[in-house]
C-alpha positions as semicolon CSV with decimal commas, in nm:
position;residue;x (nm);y (nm);z (nm)
1;M;1,475;1,595;-1,311
2;N;1,231;1,885;-1,296
3;I;1,146;2,053;-0,965
4;V;0,798;2,199;-0,981
5;V;0,676;2,471;-0,746
6;S;0,340;2,328;-0,647
7;R;0,208;2,080;-0,397
8;K;0,417;1,823;-0,587
9;S;0,728;2,023;-0,508
10;I;0,711;1,862;-0,165
11;V;0,809;1,545;-0,348
12;G;1,023;1,644;-0,648
13;Y;0,938;1,431;-0,947
14;D;1,003;1,322;-1,299
15;N;0,693;1,330;-1,520
16;N;0,730;0,960;-1,591
17;Y;0,737;0,872;-1,221
18;D;0,501;1,134;-1,082
19;K;0,261;0,887;-0,924
20;F;0,540;0,686;-0,769
21;Y;0,699;0,981;-0,590
22;V;0,369;1,124;-0,470
23;R;0,260;0,786;-0,340
24;K;0,589;0,718;-0,165
25;N;0,579;1,055;0,009
26;S;0,215;1,021;0,117
27;S;0,287;0,675;0,261
28;L;0,571;0,826;0,464
29;F;0,332;1,077;0,623
30;F;0,085;0,800;0,704
31;G;0,358;0,572;0,842
32;V;0,508;0,838;1,071
33;S;0,163;0,944;1,192
34;F;0,057;0,586;1,263
35;A;0,384;0,505;1,441
36;V;0,347;0,811;1,666
37;F;-0,016;0,718;1,733
38;L;0,081;0,364;1,837
39;V;0,368;0,481;2,058
40;V;0,144;0,730;2,240
41;M;-0,149;0,491;2,285
42;I;0,057;0,189;2,394
43;L;0,259;0,394;2,643
44;R;-0,064;0,550;2,774
45;T;-0,182;0,201;2,873
46;S;0,141;0,148;3,069
47;F;0,292;0,323;3,370
48;F;0,531;0,509;3,140
49;S;0,227;0,730;3,079
50;H;0,282;0,926;3,400
51;M;0,661;0,930;3,357
52;F;0,640;1,089;3,009
53;G;0,341;1,313;3,087
54;L;0,112;1,130;2,844
55;D;-0,159;1,115;3,110
56;R;-0,193;1,493;3,081
57;E;-0,483;1,571;2,847
58;I;-0,314;1,867;2,682
59;V;-0,001;1,665;2,591
60;Y;-0,201;1,368;2,466
61;K;-0,442;1,576;2,257
62;L;-0,165;1,783;2,102
63;L;0,010;1,464;1,992
64;M;-0,315;1,328;1,848
65;L;-0,377;1,655;1,664
66;G;-0,025;1,632;1,524
67;C;-0,109;1,285;1,388
68;I;-0,429;1,416;1,232
69;C;-0,241;1,706;1,069
70;M;0,005;1,463;0,910
71;L;-0,286;1,255;0,778
72;M;-0,452;1,564;0,632
73;L;-0,124;1,664;0,465
74;K;-0,105;1,315;0,319
75;E;-0,459;1,355;0,181
76;Y;-0,363;1,693;0,034
77;I;-0,076;1,528;-0,154
78;V;-0,275;1,229;-0,283
79;E;-0,617;1,379;-0,360
80;K;-0,618;1,570;-0,690
81;H;-0,976;1,691;-0,665
82;Y;-0,989;1,937;-0,378
83;F;-1,368;1,955;-0,377
84;V;-1,389;1,579;-0,326
85;L;-1,130;1,603;-0,050
86;V;-1,327;1,876;0,131
87;I;-1,651;1,673;0,109
88;Q;-1,476;1,360;0,236
89;L;-1,317;1,544;0,528
90;C;-1,653;1,702;0,619
91;V;-1,809;1,356;0,635
92;I;-1,521;1,232;0,850
93;M;-1,555;1,531;1,083
94;A;-1,929;1,464;1,119
95;L;-1,853;1,103;1,215
96;V;-1,581;1,220;1,452
97;L;-1,825;1,449;1,634
98;L;-2,081;1,167;1,657
99;V;-1,823;0,922;1,796
100;K;-1,676;1,175;2,039
101;K;-2,024;1,245;2,174
102;V;-2,066;0,889;2,299
103;D;-1,708;0,771;2,335
104;S;-1,369;0,945;2,344
105;F;-1,128;1,169;2,157
106;T;-0,911;0,863;2,089
107;A;-1,192;0,675;1,915
108;A;-1,263;0,984;1,707
109;T;-0,894;1,008;1,608
110;S;-0,900;0,643;1,501
111;L;-1,158;0,732;1,235
112;F;-0,899;0,946;1,057
113;F;-0,668;0,646;1,032
114;L;-0,949;0,423;0,907
115;Y;-1,024;0,678;0,637
116;S;-0,666;0,758;0,542
117;C;-0,551;0,395;0,513
118;R;-0,785;0,331;0,217
119;N;-0,503;0,379;-0,035
120;E;-0,218;0,233;0,173
121;D;-0,070;-0,114;0,142
122;F;-0,167;-0,302;0,459
123;E;0,162;-0,493;0,455
124;Y;0,338;-0,159;0,507
125;I;0,102;-0,075;0,794
126;A;0,145;-0,423;0,947
127;K;0,526;-0,391;0,948
128;I;0,505;-0,060;1,133
129;A;0,257;-0,198;1,387
130;L;0,463;-0,515;1,441
131;A;0,786;-0,323;1,502
132;V;0,634;-0,062;1,736
133;T;0,416;-0,305;1,934
134;T;0,690;-0,568;1,978
135;V;0,950;-0,316;2,096
136;L;0,713;-0,137;2,336
137;L;0,561;-0,459;2,473
138;G;0,908;-0,591;2,554
139;L;1,020;-0,254;2,692
140;V;0,724;-0,221;2,930
141;I;0,743;-0,580;3,058
142;V;1,121;-0,572;3,115
143;S;1,097;-0,227;3,278
144;S;0,834;-0,356;3,519
145;L;1,045;-0,659;3,610
146;I;1,358;-0,456;3,688
147;G;1,169;-0,187;3,879
148;I;1,177;0,109;3,641
149;I;0,795;0,117;3,645
150;P;0,556;-0,059;3,886
151;N;0,444;-0,418;3,836
152;Y;0,117;-0,418;4,026
153;E;-0,031;-0,737;4,163
154;F;-0,399;-0,829;4,179
155;D;-0,584;-1,101;4,373
156;L;-0,270;-1,238;4,538
157;D;-0,476;-1,411;4,807
158;T;-0,684;-1,605;4,555
159;E;-0,617;-1,903;4,329
160;R;-0,570;-1,663;4,036
161;P;-0,299;-1,407;4,129
162;R;-0,237;-1,167;3,842
163;Y;0,052;-0,935;3,759
164;F;-0,002;-0,629;3,543
165;L;0,354;-0,640;3,395
166;G;0,386;-0,263;3,378
167;F;0,044;-0,200;3,224
168;G;-0,272;-0,055;3,374
169;Y;-0,451;-0,390;3,364
170;A;-0,352;-0,758;3,350
171;L;-0,520;-0,817;3,010
172;F;-0,333;-0,544;2,821
173;A;-0,008;-0,738;2,768
174;P;-0,191;-1,053;2,639
175;A;-0,395;-0,835;2,400
176;Y;-0,079;-0,680;2,255
177;L;0,080;-1,023;2,218
178;F;-0,225;-1,153;2,031
179;N;-0,189;-0,866;1,784
180;V;0,186;-0,931;1,744
181;V;0,131;-1,302;1,671
182;A;-0,146;-1,217;1,423
183;L;0,077;-0,964;1,244
184;V;0,363;-1,216;1,218
185;F;0,119;-1,475;1,082
186;Y;-0,011;-1,229;0,822
187;L;0,332;-1,108;0,710
188;K;0,511;-1,443;0,706
189;K;0,217;-1,666;0,609
190;D;0,348;-2,020;0,551
191;K;0,712;-1,904;0,566
192;V;0,718;-1,830;0,938
193;N;1,031;-1,969;1,103
194;M;0,991;-2,246;1,361
195;I;1,218;-2,053;1,597
196;I;0,978;-1,757;1,578
197;I;0,684;-1,989;1,651
198;L;0,869;-2,130;1,953
199;M;0,943;-1,776;2,077
200;E;0,576;-1,682;2,034
201;F;0,469;-1,986;2,236
202;L;0,717;-1,915;2,517
203;A;0,611;-1,549;2,532
204;C;0,246;-1,651;2,531
205;Y;0,298;-1,905;2,810
206;Y;0,502;-1,663;3,022
207;I;0,244;-1,385;2,996
208;Y;-0,035;-1,635;3,067
209;K;0,136;-1,757;3,385
210;K;0,193;-1,401;3,503
211;T;-0,145;-1,252;3,414
212;D;-0,368;-1,563;3,425
213;S;-0,530;-1,446;3,100
214;R;-0,682;-1,781;3,009
215;L;-0,907;-1,666;2,725
216;S;-0,645;-1,449;2,554
217;F;-0,396;-1,733;2,596
218;G;-0,637;-1,972;2,422
219;F;-0,693;-1,746;2,120
220;T;-0,321;-1,670;2,086
221;I;-0,241;-2,041;2,093
222;L;-0,499;-2,096;1,818
223;L;-0,317;-1,835;1,608
224;I;0,016;-2,009;1,668
225;L;-0,139;-2,344;1,571
226;A;-0,278;-2,183;1,255
227;S;0,076;-2,062;1,175
228;L;0,190;-2,423;1,201
229;A;-0,106;-2,559;1,004
230;V;-0,046;-2,343;0,697
231;K;0,305;-2,487;0,670
232;I;0,149;-2,821;0,576
233;P;0,178;-2,871;0,196
234;F;-0,196;-2,876;0,124
235;R;-0,130;-2,854;-0,252
236;K;-0,054;-3,225;-0,250
237;F;-0,410;-3,286;-0,131
238;K;-0,571;-3,017;-0,350
239;K;-0,797;-3,260;-0,539
240;H;-0,916;-3,427;-0,218
241;I;-0,982;-3,092;-0,052
242;R;-1,185;-2,973;-0,352
243;Y;-1,384;-3,298;-0,348
244;I;-1,483;-3,234;0,014
245;Y;-1,512;-2,854;-0,009
246;N;-1,712;-2,803;-0,332
247;P;-2,046;-2,949;-0,210
248;F;-2,039;-2,714;0,089
249;K;-1,889;-2,413;-0,088
250;A;-2,200;-2,196;-0,063
251;L;-2,251;-2,285;0,304
252;V;-1,887;-2,214;0,390
253;T;-1,899;-1,882;0,205
254;M;-2,213;-1,781;0,392
255;G;-2,065;-1,887;0,726
256;I;-1,746;-1,686;0,671
257;T;-1,941;-1,386;0,542
258;L;-2,161;-1,381;0,853
259;T;-1,882;-1,456;1,101
260;F;-1,917;-1,129;1,293
261;V;-2,298;-1,137;1,278
262;I;-2,307;-1,493;1,416
263;C;-2,060;-1,413;1,695
264;A;-2,253;-1,098;1,783
265;F;-2,595;-1,270;1,786
266;V;-2,479;-1,574;1,984
267;S;-2,283;-1,379;2,247
268;I;-2,549;-1,111;2,298
269;A;-2,833;-1,366;2,309
270;I;-2,653;-1,579;2,569
271;T;-2,578;-1,269;2,778
272;V;-2,930;-1,126;2,763
273;K;-3,091;-1,467;2,833
274;Y;-2,850;-1,555;3,113
275;D;-3,024;-1,719;3,409
276;S;-2,816;-1,763;3,725
277;S;-3,050;-2,038;3,847
278;N;-2,971;-2,247;3,539
279;E;-2,684;-2,482;3,618
280;L;-2,543;-2,477;3,264
281;H;-2,564;-2,096;3,245
282;A;-2,393;-2,064;3,584
283;K;-2,111;-2,294;3,473
284;I;-2,055;-2,100;3,148
285;N;-2,060;-1,774;3,344
286;S;-1,798;-1,911;3,582
287;I;-1,573;-2,024;3,294
288;F;-1,599;-1,679;3,138
289;A;-1,515;-1,500;3,466
290;Q;-1,865;-1,358;3,535
291;R;-1,889;-1,193;3,191
292;L;-2,247;-1,306;3,138
293;Y;-2,362;-1,171;3,474
294;F;-2,209;-0,826;3,430
295;G;-2,309;-0,807;3,065
296;Q;-2,671;-0,875;3,155
297;K;-2,656;-0,628;3,442
298;S;-2,533;-0,355;3,207
299;Y;-2,804;-0,441;2,956
300;Q;-3,075;-0,417;3,222
301;E;-2,938;-0,092;3,362
302;Y;-2,862;0,100;3,041
303;G;-3,058;-0,077;2,769
304;I;-2,994;-0,010;2,399
305;K;-3,068;0,318;2,218
306;P;-3,084;0,399;1,845
307;F;-2,776;0,624;1,841
308;G;-2,598;0,516;2,156
309;Q;-2,514;0,679;2,485
310;R;-2,212;0,766;2,697
311;I;-2,162;0,497;2,961
312;N;-1,890;0,509;3,226
313;W;-1,830;0,145;3,304
314;V;-1,606;0,068;3,603
315;G;-1,341;-0,201;3,556
316;N;-1,045;-0,342;3,749
317;G;-0,787;-0,130;3,570
318;L;-0,558;0,127;3,730
319;D;-0,494;0,486;3,630
320;S;-0,147;0,619;3,540
321;E;-0,060;0,661;3,910
322;G;-0,174;0,313;4,011
323;N;-0,509;0,412;4,161
324;P;-0,811;0,184;4,100
325;E;-1,126;0,317;3,939
326;E;-1,385;0,454;4,179
327;G;-1,726;0,293;4,210
328;D;-1,877;-0,054;4,205
329;Y;-1,743;-0,289;3,940
330;L;-1,955;-0,307;3,626
331;Y;-1,782;-0,369;3,295
332;V;-1,887;-0,526;2,965
333;D;-1,610;-0,738;2,812
334;N;-1,830;-0,850;2,523
335;L;-1,732;-0,610;2,242
336;Y;-2,057;-0,662;2,051
337;L;-2,280;-0,575;2,346
338;Q;-2,053;-0,289;2,451
339;F;-2,053;-0,142;2,099
340;L;-2,430;-0,186;2,073
341;Q;-2,490;-0,001;2,401
342;R;-2,233;0,270;2,337
343;F;-2,306;0,350;1,970
344;G;-2,666;0,227;1,928
345;Y;-2,828;-0,029;1,702
346;V;-2,830;0,196;1,391
347;V;-2,449;0,225;1,379
348;F;-2,414;-0,136;1,497
349;C;-2,618;-0,268;1,202
350;I;-2,418;-0,058;0,955
351;I;-2,089;-0,190;1,096
352;M;-2,216;-0,550;1,079
353;L;-2,309;-0,500;0,713
354;L;-1,966;-0,355;0,632
355;L;-1,787;-0,636;0,816
356;S;-1,997;-0,899;0,640
357;Y;-1,928;-0,745;0,301
358;S;-1,554;-0,730;0,368
359;M;-1,555;-1,097;0,476
360;Y;-1,742;-1,187;0,157
361;R;-1,479;-1,005;-0,051
362;M;-1,205;-1,197;0,131
363;V;-1,364;-1,526;0,029
364;K;-1,392;-1,412;-0,332
365;E;-1,028;-1,306;-0,335
366;K;-0,923;-1,623;-0,147
367;A;-0,744;-1,428;0,125
368;W;-0,740;-1,732;0,353
369;I;-0,475;-1,609;0,600
370;M;-0,674;-1,289;0,656
371;I;-0,995;-1,494;0,691
372;I;-0,840;-1,712;0,963
373;I;-0,718;-1,405;1,153
374;M;-1,053;-1,224;1,126
375;I;-1,248;-1,533;1,240
376;L;-1,029;-1,553;1,551
377;I;-1,069;-1,178;1,610
378;A;-1,447;-1,216;1,579
379;G;-1,440;-1,494;1,837
380;H;-1,204;-1,302;2,062
381;A;-1,440;-1,002;2,052
382;M;-1,709;-1,210;2,224
383;L;-1,495;-1,209;2,539
384;D;-1,260;-0,912;2,510
385;D;-1,351;-0,557;2,408
386;L;-0,987;-0,450;2,366
387;V;-0,981;-0,573;2,005
388;L;-1,196;-0,271;1,917
389;H;-0,897;-0,037;1,944
390;L;-0,637;0,007;1,669
391;W;-0,341;-0,016;1,909
392;Y;-0,461;-0,362;2,020
393;N;-0,588;-0,473;1,680
394;T;-0,426;-0,341;1,362
395;F;-0,646;-0,554;1,137
396;W;-0,940;-0,313;1,127
397;L;-0,720;-0,115;0,885
398;A;-0,688;-0,424;0,665
399;L;-1,066;-0,434;0,610
400;I;-1,097;-0,090;0,451
401;P;-0,974;-0,191;0,101
402;Y;-1,233;-0,467;0,087
403;F;-1,523;-0,223;0,079
404;V;-1,346;0,074;-0,084
405;H;-1,319;-0,028;-0,449
406;D;-1,078;0,249;-0,551
407;S;-0,816;0,132;-0,305
408;I;-0,837;-0,221;-0,447
409;K;-0,760;-0,080;-0,794
410;I;-0,470;0,126;-0,660
411;K;-0,319;-0,176;-0,489
412;K;-0,345;-0,391;-0,803
413;K;-0,161;-0,125;-1,007
414;Q;0,135;-0,127;-0,769
């Protein structure tokens, strides 16, 4: 084996296996960086945040900068053309500054992961996310039940008492569970064990009873049912399925391709056109916990701008010390409307095009498990904005290879 004094000396390689060693080492940098990112962000949403000092801006930002440095080192190892790397990083930095202007440092950091994952195997990323999220979700909930961290209660005098289970808001634990179930479904596909499915259902039911997260519970149950459905031996009915499917193939392809566009248009239109005097509208608004009312109020107050704006919505969450947010409640749970108001219709249209293209590629490559997951995420986004964030939804990283052609070629060579 030859040890070469160059950037490849970080790896140590044989000429015949150069690419393998470089790739393995770069994946390690990405994996460690992503694991640290998840640990920090998940703990920041819990009351461990104050215990570990993660609620201090300097600590949090230093950890995020450490993650970014590891990603840049990974790019340095993988990218052979330094000029291309510099141009790419300049573009990323420009996007980071744009995002940070209207959102947060965390959202800007997420862009580095979206960029850097383009030549990573998503199965590797999914395994990291599943391990970290499952362990931390269990740790936070158990710690809250035995008194290590607070388990705050909300609306105890109403018909819908809610427990926060160690997190800063009642919907955080259900959102993490949804991601865990989706990751298991993706990794196991039709080989998921019935015991695991039973455990998922029991966890889902327990968290639902404690947090009263009806909508998240519904979407998680749909994922569990999908896990059961794919175990059915459809190959036996392949000819019958083709007979039914082929006449509507173009329509189905179009529907799947435009999944996010349809969900965005329908949810925003219903919100903007909401009329409290309409009995049907009022009933839908009640079912969706006043989401239509507050969404419309935000739309009327802030409107929509070409390149977005910084909006400080006030929700029911608590800070790291258990204090509620100050001000009158006004929060937009509809991810599509929230994204449109925060980032503007120019960026929104670009994202919708990219999402539609990635869904189209999924159909062409017959990635049916991923299609099912993304359809449920698209529906979930109509009612819950948490799926925007990588620590609640790992599957944004899975979309990158579908509109970055080079990464598709890399994956096929492996």
